[in-house]
N, C-alpha and C positions, 0 to 999 in steps of 0.2 A: 414475456414480459416486455419484449422488444416491441417499440413500440407505442407502449402505455402510456395515458396520460394519467396527469393527477385523479381527475376524478372517477377514471376508472380501476386504479387501484386498492385492493382490500387487504383486507386484514391476512388472508392466505399467501397472499404474494410476500407481503412484508415478512411472516414468518418462514417462508420458503429461505430466503435469503438470511434472515437471521439462522435457520439451523444447518443450511451450507457451509456459513462461515465456522459454527460452531463445530460440524464434523470435518472441515479443514484443518483446525489448529486443533484438534482433541480436547474438546472444552464444551463443558456443559451448557445447553442454552442459555442459561439463567445469567452466563457471567457475558454473553452478548446484550447489548442495549441497542434498541434504535433511538436514536436523540433528534433526528429531526428529517423532514421531508420537504425536499424544496423544489414548486413546479419551475417548469421554464420547458425551453428548448430541450434538453434532458431534466428527467425527473431523476434528482438527487435523492438518495438518503444516506442519511449521514449514521452511523452507527460506533461503539464504542467498545473495544475490548480491554484486558488488561494490557500495562504496558509492555510486560514482559514477551508478548506476543507478534508485535510489531514488527519487531526485526525479521520474523518468521515469515510471517504475511507480506513482508516487502519482497523477500528473496522469493517465495513462492511465486507470486505475482509475477517479476519479472521473468522466470521461466516459464511462466502462463497459466492460466487456471480455467480449463476448460468448463470446469463444473460450475462455475460462476456464467461462465458466457453462456450454455446451457438454458440458463433460468433467466437471459438476458440482461445480463449487466456486462456493459461494453467497456466502460473503464471504471480504475479504482486511483482514489486522490488518497495519499498519505504523507502528509505533512506538506510539503512543498513539491509531490513528486506526483505526477498521472500516469500511469499504467493503463496499456490496452490489456483487456482478460485474454490475449493472445500472447502476452510476456513481452510486448515492444514498450519499452520508455518512451515517453514522449517529452522529456525533457529532462536534465539533471540540474538539481541545486546543491547548496549546502546542506548535508546533514542535518536533522532537526531534532531534539529529542526533548521531549515533557518530561518534568520531573514526579508529576500526577501519577497515580497507581492505575488510572486507566487512558486510554488514548483515543481520540476519534481519526475516524478513517471516511471517506465517502464512494458511495456506488454510483454511477451514471447509469442509467439504465432507460 
């Protein structure tokens, strides 16, 4: 998916990201929602997962997520924090916690 533009994105690409996230978090794919696609310099795909998994995903991302890197995901943005899929944080800001049951995060592909 690296280098893909919005016009060439297909349902299989989205399902690959969705299923990979569900496998990483050991949750059903039905608990991972694709809530947005934003074209631009990078294609941004917004996903939503249950709030209780955001901390786990953040920790995993800072340690590196080759599974996501292998499918073309370059960056993960969780709240105000952007992390390369190799595990290098790009910025640190105050922690943010949404009170909602689900939280949204973004992938840059």
